[in-house]
C-alpha positions in Angstrom: 148.2 -24.4 194.5 145.5 -21.7 194.2 145.4 -18.6 196.3 142.0 -17.8 197.7 140.6 -14.7 199.5 138.5 -15.1 202.6 136.6 -12.8 204.9 136.2 -13.3 208.7 132.5 -13.2 209.4 132.9 -12.0 213.0 135.3 -9.2 212.2 133.1 -8.1 209.3 130.0 -8.2 211.4 131.8 -5.9 213.9 132.3 -3.3 211.2 128.7 -3.7 209.9 127.1 -3.3 213.3 129.3 -0.3 214.0 128.2 1.3 210.7 124.5 0.6 211.5 124.9 2.2 215.0 126.8 5.2 213.6 124.1 5.7 210.9 121.3 5.7 213.5 123.0 8.0 216.0 126.3 9.7 215.8 127.6 10.9 219.2 131.1 11.0 220.7 130.0 8.5 223.4 128.5 6.1 220.9 131.8 6.1 218.9 133.9 5.6 222.0 131.7 2.7 223.1 132.2 1.1 219.6 136.0 1.3 219.9 135.9 -0.1 223.4 133.4 -2.9 222.4 135.2 -4.3 219.4 138.8 -5.5 219.6 139.6 -5.2 215.9 138.8 -1.4 215.8 141.5 0.9 216.9 140.2 4.3 215.8 136.9 5.8 214.4 136.4 9.2 212.9 133.0 10.4 211.7 133.0 13.5 209.4 130.0 15.5 208.3 130.9 16.4 204.7 128.2 19.1 204.4 129.5 21.1 207.4 133.1 19.9 206.9 133.4 19.1 210.5 134.5 16.2 212.6 131.4 15.0 214.4 133.0 12.3 216.6 136.4 10.7 217.0 137.8 8.1 219.4 140.7 5.8 219.7 144.3 5.9 218.7 145.2 5.6 215.0 148.0 3.1 214.2 149.9 3.6 210.9 150.7 -0.1 210.6 147.0 -1.1 210.6 144.4 -1.1 207.9 142.3 2.0 207.0 138.8 1.7 205.7 136.3 4.4 204.9 132.5 4.3 204.3 130.0 6.9 203.2 126.7 7.0 205.1 123.4 8.9 204.8 123.6 9.3 201.0 127.2 10.5 201.0 126.8 13.2 203.6 128.7 11.4 206.4 132.2 9.9 206.0 133.3 7.3 208.5 137.0 6.3 208.8 137.9 3.0 210.5 141.5 2.1 211.6 141.4 -1.7 212.1 143.9 -4.1 213.8 143.9 -6.4 210.8 141.8 -6.5 207.7 138.8 -8.9 207.9 139.8 -9.9 204.4 142.8 -12.1 204.0 144.3 -14.5 201.5 145.4 -18.1 201.9 147.2 -20.7 199.8 145.3 -23.9 199.5 147.4 -27.0 198.6 144.7 -29.6 199.1 140.9 -29.3 199.5 141.2 -30.4 203.1 143.3 -27.3 203.9 140.3 -25.1 203.4 138.7 -26.5 206.6 141.8 -25.3 208.5 141.6 -21.6 207.4 141.1 -19.2 210.3 141.1 -15.5 210.8 144.6 -14.1 211.6 143.2 -11.6 214.1 140.5 -13.4 216.1 141.5 -17.0 215.3 137.9 -18.0 214.5 137.2 -20.5 211.8 134.0 -18.8 210.7 135.3 -17.5 207.4 133.8 -17.4 204.0 135.4 -17.4 200.5 134.8 -14.2 198.7 135.3 -13.0 195.1 139.0 -12.3 194.8 140.2 -9.0 193.6 143.3 -10.7 192.1 141.3 -13.5 190.4 140.9 -11.4 187.2 144.7 -11.4 186.7 145.0 -15.2 186.7 145.0 -15.4 182.9 147.9 -13.2 181.8 147.7 -14.3 178.2 145.1 -11.7 177.4 146.2 -8.4 176.1 145.6 -5.4 178.3 143.1 -2.8 177.0 144.5 0.3 175.5 143.7 3.5 177.4 141.4 6.2 175.9 143.6 9.2 175.1 140.7 11.3 173.8 140.4 13.2 177.1 144.0 14.4 177.0 144.9 17.8 175.7 146.3 17.7 172.1 149.8 18.7 173.3 150.0 15.7 175.6 148.3 13.4 173.2 150.8 14.0 170.4 153.7 13.3 172.7 152.2 10.1 174.1 153.2 6.9 172.3 151.8 3.5 173.2 153.9 0.7 171.9 152.4 -2.3 170.3 154.9 -4.8 171.8 153.3 -8.2 172.4 155.2 -10.7 174.5 156.6 -13.8 172.8 154.2 -16.1 174.6 151.2 -14.0 173.5 152.1 -13.9 169.8 150.3 -16.1 167.3 152.4 -19.1 166.4 152.9 -18.0 162.8 154.5 -14.7 163.9 157.0 -16.1 166.4 
């Protein structure tokens, strides 16, 4: 019973087209039109990082919704999106035929695509976690930091169990 991560193509294209439009021309009217045009966008804020000023803002931010931010124009403009639901979601697939039934929880479209999962890298828990690099810490902190070498029973070689 694997868990897969999917992206809604329609919801993602709404964000992409909004970003392209904001990158071309940032005005208060353009931002308000984007919030009104796309149902999955609650609130947009565009900040000019050079001037440290809010260029445009429209919509009502909802704390229960998903926040995304994007840097535009070589990192000089920061755009905050507050979305109804994230366009990326996960689904449990019991049988291969279940994958045809997957649909977006927000817009109910079946135009979804499987993406590289952020939690796929933790599927094999038998590997040991890498030890952190303590060389950047001050000596007073480094001498008081102890990293134990405990290895779980299942991860130990058979001869050491």
